[in-house]
LUMLUMSE-699245 format. One record per residue (C-alpha): residue in three letters; x, y negated, z. Coordinates in steps of 0.25 Angstrom, whole numbers, padded with zeros to 4 digits, always signed. Example, Ala and Ser with C-alpha at 12.3 -4.5 7.8 and 13.67 -1.06 7.14 Angstrom:
BEGIN
Ala+0049+0018+0031/Ser+0055+0004+0029/
***
This chain:
BEGIN
Met+0326+0232+0343/Asp+0315+0236+0353/Leu+0314+0221+0354/Phe+0314+0218+0341/Val+0303+0229+0336/His+0294+0223+0346/Leu+0295+0210+0341/Ala+0293+0214+0327/Glu+0280+0223+0332/Asn+0275+0210+0336/Ala+0280+0200+0325/Thr+0275+0187+0326/Glu+0269+0188+0338/Leu+0274+0184+0353/Cys+0280+0195+0360/Thr+0281+0189+0375/Arg+0294+0191+0383/Glu+0287+0200+0392/Gln+0280+0209+0381/Leu+0295+0212+0374/Val+0300+0215+0386/Glu+0290+0226+0390/Ala+0290+0231+0375/Val+0305+0233+0375/Trp+0311+0234+0390/Pro+0298+0238+0398/Asp+0308+0245+0408/His+0317+0234+0412/Val+0316+0226+0424/Ala+0324+0213+0418/Pro+0324+0213+0403/Asp+0323+0199+0400/Glu+0337+0198+0398/Leu+0336+0208+0387/Leu+0324+0204+0379/Thr+0332+0190+0378/Gly+0343+0197+0373/Ala+0338+0205+0365/Ile+0331+0193+0357/Ser+0343+0187+0357/Asp+0350+0199+0349/Leu+0339+0199+0339/Arg+0340+0185+0337/Arg+0355+0186+0334/Ala+0352+0198+0326/Leu+0342+0192+0318/Arg+0350+0178+0317/Asp+0338+0172+0322/Ser+0337+0158+0329/Pro+0330+0156+0341/Ala+0329+0141+0337/Asp+0323+0146+0323/Pro+0319+0159+0325/Gln+0317+0169+0312/His+0313+0181+0319/Ile+0311+0179+0334/Glu+0305+0169+0340/Thr+0305+0163+0355/Val+0292+0159+0361/Pro+0298+0152+0373/Lys+0294+0158+0386/Arg+0285+0169+0380/Gly+0293+0178+0371/Tyr+0296+0181+0357/Arg+0291+0183+0342/Leu+0296+0190+0331/Ile+0293+0179+0319/Gly+0301+0187+0308/Arg+0292+0195+0298/Val+0292+0210+0300/Asn+0287+0218+0288/Pro+0287+0233+0288/Leu+0295+0240+0277/Asp+0284+0254+0276/Ser+0271+0252+0270/Lys+0267+0266+0274/Pro+0257+0268+0286/Ala+0264+0268+0299/Pro+0263+0265+0313/Glu+0266+0248+0315/Arg+0277+0251+0322/Gln+0283+0261+0313/Tyr+0281+0251+0302/Leu+0287+0239+0312/Ile+0298+0248+0314/Ala+0300+0251+0299/Gly+0299+0237+0295/Ile+0312+0232+0304/Val+0319+0243+0304/Val+0329+0239+0294/Phe+0329+0224+0300/Ala+0332+0231+0314/Ser+0344+0237+0309/Leu+0348+0225+0303/Val+0346+0219+0316/Thr+0352+0229+0325/Leu+0366+0228+0317/Ala+0364+0212+0319/Leu+0364+0216+0334/Leu+0376+0223+0334/Ser+0384+0212+0329/Val+0377+0200+0336/Gly+0389+0189+0336/Gly+0397+0196+0326/Phe+0401+0207+0337/Arg+0399+0221+0332/Glu+0401+0232+0344/Arg+0406+0246+0341/Ser+0398+0257+0345/Val+0405+0266+0357/Asp+0405+0281+0359/Phe+0411+0283+0373/Ala+0412+0297+0370/Thr+0420+0297+0359/Gly+0430+0286+0364/Glu+0426+0274+0358/Ala+0430+0260+0366/Thr+0420+0253+0371/Thr+0423+0237+0366/Ser+0412+0230+0373/Ile+0408+0230+0388/Ala+0399+0223+0398/Val+0401+0223+0414/Leu+0390+0221+0420/Pro+0389+0213+0435/Leu+0394+0223+0445/Glu+0383+0225+0455/Asn+0386+0219+0469/Val+0384+0232+0479/Ser+0389+0224+0492/Gly+0376+0221+0496/Asp+0380+0208+0497/Leu+0373+0197+0490/Asp+0384+0188+0491/Glu+0393+0197+0485/Gln+0388+0196+0472/Tyr+0397+0187+0467/Phe+0408+0199+0469/Ala+0402+0209+0460/Asp+0398+0196+0450/Gly+0414+0193+0451/Met+0419+0209+0451/Thr+0409+0208+0437/Asp+0416+0195+0431/Thr+0430+0201+0435/Leu+0429+0214+0428/Ile+0423+0208+0416/Gly+0436+0200+0415/Glu+0444+0212+0417/Leu+0438+0220+0406/Ser+0438+0207+0397/Lys+0453+0209+0398/Ile+0452+0220+0387/Gly+0453+0215+0373/Ala+0446+0226+0367/Leu+0433+0226+0376/Arg+0422+0215+0374/Val+0416+0211+0388/Ile+0404+0204+0391/Ser+0407+0193+0398/Arg+0402+0188+0413/Glu+0390+0179+0409/Ser+0382+0191+0401/Val+0384+0201+0410/Met+0381+0193+0422/Arg+0365+0193+0415/Phe+0364+0207+0419/Lys+0366+0205+0433/Asp+0357+0215+0440/Ser+0350+0218+0428/Glu+0342+0230+0427/Leu+0344+0232+0413/Pro+0350+0244+0407/Val+0364+0244+0404/Ser+0362+0247+0389/Asp+0352+0235+0388/Ile+0364+0226+0395/Ala+0375+0232+0385/Arg+0365+0228+0373/Arg+0365+0215+0378/Leu+0379+0213+0379/Asn+0382+0222+0368/Val+0391+0231+0374/Gln+0395+0245+0373/Ala+0398+0247+0388/Val+0394+0241+0401/Val+0402+0242+0415/Val+0393+0242+0426/Gly+0394+0243+0443/Ser+0396+0237+0457/Ala+0407+0230+0466/Leu+0408+0230+0479/His+0416+0221+0488/Val+0419+0226+0503/Glu+0430+0216+0511/Asp+0441+0217+0502/Thr+0438+0229+0493/Val+0430+0231+0480/Arg+0424+0242+0473/Ile+0419+0242+0459/Asp+0410+0252+0452/Val+0408+0251+0437/Gln+0400+0260+0427/Leu+0404+0260+0414/Lys+0391+0261+0405/Ala+0388+0263+0390/Ala+0379+0253+0384/Asp+0370+0261+0375/Asp+0364+0269+0386/Ser+0370+0264+0398/Thr+0378+0278+0401/Glu+0388+0278+0413/Leu+0401+0280+0405/Trp+0411+0278+0418/Thr+0410+0275+0431/Asp+0420+0271+0443/Ser+0424+0264+0455/Phe+0435+0254+0457/Asp+0439+0249+0471/Gly+0450+0240+0477/Asp+0454+0229+0485/Met+0449+0214+0483/Ser+0463+0210+0482/Asp+0465+0220+0470/Val+0449+0217+0463/Leu+0456+0210+0450/Ala+0465+0222+0449/Leu+0451+0231+0452/His+0444+0226+0441/Gly+0456+0228+0430/Asp+0456+0243+0434/Val+0440+0243+0432/Ala+0443+0236+0418/Arg+0453+0246+0414/Ala+0444+0258+0419/Val+0433+0250+0410/Ala+0442+0251+0399/Arg+0447+0264+0400/Glu+0431+0269+0400/Ile+0427+0261+0388/Arg+0441+0266+0380/Val+0446+0252+0378/Arg+0460+0252+0375/Leu+0467+0240+0384/Thr+0479+0233+0379/Ala+0494+0234+0388/Glu+0490+0218+0389/Glu+0475+0222+0395/Ala+0480+0233+0403/Ser+0491+0225+0410/Arg+0479+0212+0412/Leu+0470+0223+0417/Ser+0480+0228+0428/Thr+0489+0217+0431/Val+0480+0209+0441/Arg+0485+0203+0454/Ser+0479+0204+0468/Val+0469+0194+0472/Asp+0465+0190+0487/Pro+0451+0195+0489/Gln+0447+0183+0494/Ala+0451+0176+0484/Phe+0444+0185+0473/Arg+0432+0183+0481/Arg+0431+0168+0482/Val+0435+0169+0466/Leu+0421+0178+0463/Val+0413+0168+0473/Ala+0418+0156+0465/Gln+0415+0162+0452/His+0402+0165+0458/His+0399+0149+0459/Met+0405+0145+0447/Ser+0397+0153+0439/Arg+0384+0143+0443/Trp+0391+0131+0436/Val+0386+0121+0447/Pro+0394+0110+0454/Ala+0392+0115+0468/Glu+0396+0129+0464/Leu+0407+0126+0457/Lys+0412+0120+0468/Lys+0410+0132+0478/Ala+0417+0139+0466/Arg+0429+0131+0468/Arg+0431+0132+0481/His+0430+0148+0481/Leu+0441+0147+0471/Gln+0449+0137+0478/His+0449+0147+0491/Ala+0452+0159+0481/Ile+0465+0152+0476/Ala+0469+0149+0492/Leu+0469+0163+0494/Asp+0475+0168+0484/Pro+0482+0157+0475/Gln+0486+0168+0463/Phe+0472+0171+0460/Ala+0472+0165+0445/Leu+0456+0168+0444/Ala+0453+0159+0455/Tyr+0461+0146+0449/Thr+0456+0150+0435/Arg+0439+0149+0441/Leu+0445+0136+0449/Ala+0448+0130+0436/Arg+0436+0131+0431/Ser+0426+0128+0441/Tyr+0433+0113+0440/Ser+0432+0114+0425/Ile+0416+0118+0426/Glu+0413+0105+0436/Ala+0421+0096+0427/Phe+0415+0101+0414/Met+0400+0101+0421/Gly+0403+0086+0425/His+0404+0086+0441/Val+0418+0084+0442/Ser+0427+0075+0434/Pro+0437+0084+0425/Lys+0448+0074+0427/Glu+0447+0078+0443/Val+0447+0092+0441/Tyr+0457+0094+0428/Gly+0470+0094+0438/Asn+0463+0107+0447/Val+0457+0113+0433/Lys+0472+0114+0428/Ala+0479+0117+0439/Ala+0470+0129+0442/Val+0471+0134+0427/Ala+0486+0133+0427/Arg+0486+0142+0439/Ala+0477+0153+0434/Leu+0487+0153+0421/Thr+0499+0153+0431/Ile+0494+0165+0439/Asp+0488+0172+0428/Ala+0492+0168+0412/Glu+0484+0180+0406/Ser+0469+0176+0412/Ala+0459+0174+0402/Glu+0450+0165+0412/Ala+0462+0156+0416/His+0467+0153+0401/His+0450+0151+0399/Gln+0451+0140+0408/Asn+0464+0133+0404/Ala+0458+0133+0391/Ala+0446+0127+0395/Thr+0453+0118+0403/Lys+0462+0112+0393/Tyr+0449+0110+0383/Tyr+0439+0104+0393/Phe+0451+0096+0401/Asp+0462+0094+0393/Trp+0457+0093+0379/Asn+0469+0102+0374/Trp+0462+0110+0363/Asn+0473+0118+0356/Glu+0478+0122+0371/Ala+0464+0125+0374/Glu+0461+0133+0362/Ala+0474+0142+0365/Glu+0470+0145+0381/Phe+0455+0148+0376/Arg+0462+0157+0365/Lys+0470+0163+0375/Ala+0459+0166+0386/Ile+0451+0174+0375/Ala+0465+0182+0371/Leu+0466+0186+0386/Asn+0450+0189+0388/Pro+0443+0192+0375/Ser+0430+0196+0382/Tyr+0431+0183+0390/Ala+0420+0173+0384/His+0423+0161+0393/Pro+0434+0157+0384/Leu+0428+0160+0372/Gln+0416+0150+0375/Thr+0426+0139+0379/Tyr+0433+0140+0368/Ala+0421+0140+0360/Trp+0417+0126+0365/Leu+0431+0120+0362/Leu+0430+0125+0348/Thr+0417+0119+0347/Ala+0423+0106+0352/Thr+0432+0106+0341/Gly+0425+0108+0330/Arg+0428+0123+0327/Thr+0413+0127+0328/Asp+0415+0141+0322/Glu+0425+0147+0330/Ala+0418+0139+0341/His+0406+0149+0337/Ala+0413+0161+0335/Arg+0420+0160+0350/Ile+0406+0159+0355/Glu+0401+0172+0348/Gln+0414+0179+0354/Ala+0410+0176+0368/Leu+0394+0178+0366/Met+0400+0192+0363/Leu+0407+0192+0377/Asp+0395+0186+0384/Pro+0382+0187+0376/Leu+0373+0182+0388/Ala+0381+0170+0391/Met+0373+0158+0392/Thr+0387+0149+0391/Leu+0389+0155+0377/His+0377+0154+0371/Ile+0378+0139+0376/Ala+0393+0137+0370/Ala+0386+0144+0357/Ser+0376+0132+0356/Asp+0387+0122+0359/Ile+0394+0126+0347/Tyr+0381+0123+0339/Tyr+0378+0110+0346/Phe+0393+0103+0345/Ser+0393+0107+0331/Gly+0379+0102+0327/Glu+0372+0113+0325/Tyr+0362+0110+0334/Ala+0350+0119+0331/Gln+0360+0131+0332/Ala+0363+0127+0346/Val+0349+0126+0349/Ala+0347+0141+0344/Arg+0358+0146+0353/Leu+0354+0139+0364/Gln+0339+0145+0361/Gln+0345+0160+0362/Ala+0354+0155+0374/Phe+0340+0153+0382/Glu+0335+0166+0381/Leu+0348+0169+0391/Gly+0344+0158+0400/Pro+0331+0150+0396/Asn+0332+0139+0408/Asn+0348+0137+0407/Gly+0352+0122+0408/Ile+0364+0123+0399/Leu+0357+0128+0389/Leu+0346+0118+0390/Ser+0356+0107+0390/Arg+0363+0111+0377/Leu+0348+0115+0370/Gly+0346+0099+0374/Trp+0358+0096+0369/Ser+0355+0100+0355/Tyr+0342+0095+0355/Val+0348+0081+0357/Gln+0355+0084+0343/Met+0344+0088+0336/Gly+0335+0077+0339/Arg+0327+0085+0350/Phe+0327+0074+0359/Asp+0314+0078+0368/Glu+0319+0092+0368/Ala+0331+0088+0371/Val+0328+0079+0384/Glu+0319+0089+0389/Thr+0328+0100+0387/Leu+0340+0094+0394/Lys+0332+0089+0406/Leu+0329+0104+0408/Ala+0342+0107+0408/Trp+0345+0095+0418/Glu+0336+0101+0426/Lys+0340+0116+0425/Met+0356+0112+0427/Pro+0356+0097+0434/Thr+0373+0102+0438/His+0375+0100+0423/Thr+0377+0085+0420/Glu+0378+0087+0404/Asn+0362+0090+0406/Arg+0360+0077+0412/Trp+0369+0068+0401/Met+0364+0077+0390/Leu+0351+0073+0396/Gly+0355+0058+0394/His+0361+0060+0381/Ala+0347+0066+0376/Tyr+0339+0055+0382/Ala+0349+0045+0375/Val+0349+0049+0360/Ala+0333+0053+0361/Gly+0332+0037+0364/Gln+0328+0040+0378/His+0339+0029+0384/Ser+0332+0025+0396/Glu+0333+0040+0401/Ala+0346+0042+0397/Arg+0351+0030+0405/Ser+0345+0034+0415/Ile+0354+0048+0416/Leu+0366+0040+0412/Asp+0361+0031+0425/Asp+0360+0044+0434/Leu+0373+0048+0430/Ala+0380+0035+0434/Val+0372+0036+0447/Leu+0379+0051+0449/Ser+0393+0048+0444/Gln+0394+0040+0459/Gln+0391+0051+0465/Glu+0399+0063+0456/Tyr+0407+0063+0444/Val+0399+0063+0431/Met+0406+0065+0419/Pro+0408+0052+0410/Phe+0404+0062+0398/Ala+0389+0062+0402/Phe+0388+0047+0400/Ala+0395+0046+0386/Val+0384+0057+0382/Ile+0372+0049+0386/His+0379+0035+0381/Ala+0381+0042+0367/Gly+0368+0047+0368/Leu+0363+0031+0370/Gly+0371+0028+0357/Glu+0381+0018+0367/His+0393+0024+0361/Asp+0404+0015+0368/Leu+0398+0018+0381/Ala+0399+0034+0378/Ile+0414+0033+0375/Asp+0416+0026+0387/Trp+0411+0037+0394/Leu+0418+0047+0385/Glu+0430+0040+0388/Arg+0428+0044+0403/Ala+0426+0057+0399/Tyr+0438+0057+0392/Glu+0447+0052+0404/Asp+0439+0062+0412/Arg+0443+0073+0404/Asn+0429+0078+0403/Gly+0427+0092+0397/Trp+0414+0087+0386/Met+0425+0079+0380/Val+0429+0092+0372/Tyr+0416+0091+0365/Leu+0416+0075+0362/Asn+0420+0078+0347/Val+0408+0087+0344/Ala+0398+0083+0355/Pro+0385+0077+0347/His+0381+0067+0357/Phe+0392+0059+0354/Asp+0392+0058+0339/Pro+0388+0043+0338/Leu+0400+0040+0344/Arg+0410+0047+0335/Ser+0412+0036+0326/His+0417+0025+0337/Pro+0431+0024+0336/Arg+0431+0026+0354/Phe+0424+0040+0351/Glu+0435+0043+0340/Glu+0445+0039+0350/Leu+0442+0047+0361/Val+0439+0060+0353/Arg+0455+0056+0347/Arg+0458+0057+0361/Met+0451+0070+0363/Arg+0461+0077+0353/Phe+0452+0086+0347/Pro+0459+0096+0339/Asp+0455+0095+0323/Trp+0454+0111+0319/Arg+0444+0107+0305/Gly+0449+0115+0295/Leu+0457+0125+0302/Pro+0454+0141+0301/
***
């Protein structure tokens, strides 16, 4: 509200980011996250679009401007600010109500004194108190594991990893962070690992005023670290008065021991995997294979191993056919060890979707993963992509909004939300959604790439080319940045530049794997339909994950009436859900 009032006081005038920070958060060391978040909240409440603003305009690299009219309601003489407040108070009330229900979710108020249950919580990154920076991966892994355990409680909405990690080492007050994440309570604490012992100190704080509600310490051996997290989760559930079902209580208490070194290897692997770079993925895989050798009954190690192969295949750095057997075997082993693992069921669903193109079984597995862990945002995101690929756009939007309630600051989810618009032909809406996401990461290469995709379809070819060139510079390991730039050159009539990229890819393919799908996209842009379909046939034989979007990808629209393309679509066995409720 302070931000809204300050913008209104300076209506039609530019308010620089520095001015807004000084006016609203003068005592905070790192308030930029709050400013961009608060602007996003106001826009959603006002149903305003960054692409076509009616209320709040972004002035790139400078600040914001309120462009809606501000009219005082009271004509009696009064100080200027009183007039302004009187003029916006009714509208502000409506904004406040809207902010409470962004995304269709209306949170219950909580009164810890009267015993009302908390229904939403965030676990902020646990502090590494070892004094050793190399142990940071351990504290982060402890945070992930605790989030995962709390997420098993169906009555509790738990914020996912990507959003909470934005507040790592943040000096913002807990109450401000809780507001950004829209939760009622926050868990803060630390993790200490010494030889084969671990200590977790946790505090539960109220969201509104950061009051400490409860604190405790949990000690144990590394071999029992998973059970230790179950103890913490049950204790937190007890303190916030959430009722566990018998099944949930059993899941939190029935945890096998794990080899300490295997557990450490899995945590280190996750640290490498989070970077989505081929060299880092290979490092992760070595750690995971070592973990399995140390503890062949550690289901999570198999699940993460399957995921590392899958990421590299989808990014186009290895042939999907080459790693398919490894993925299937690792997933099957994980499910054999732990049939109730939401992460294993999600990886199984992704495998059936991207590798097998088994739409019905993939959907069943996505639903299973979501049922096992309602606060696990990742399967909601991948499920939304499946729904998008099969034309169920409304359902896809609903799943992404559900995921955003669990991970509101996750860049990947905002990208997925724009993808739904893109693949359904709503390019202006895709651009608007991406521009909102730029407030979370203005230099993100994937965001730039997706923006370039929509510019191509909107006929804004110069902008598309420049945006995709920048995306390639930012993230040269993401090969889609290169082939989409080639496609943009082709449809913009810059055929020599498009063919130059084709030549570069051909040379590169002599040294390393290049996905056939890349060549198909560029040839389609050049109007060389038979060549494009030739490459799509190779992509089909290679089990390329991008083939799942064949029916909705707009860069293949000129090919749709071609008999060979129609036959290829038929072989993909896309389900027809049109007309179903």
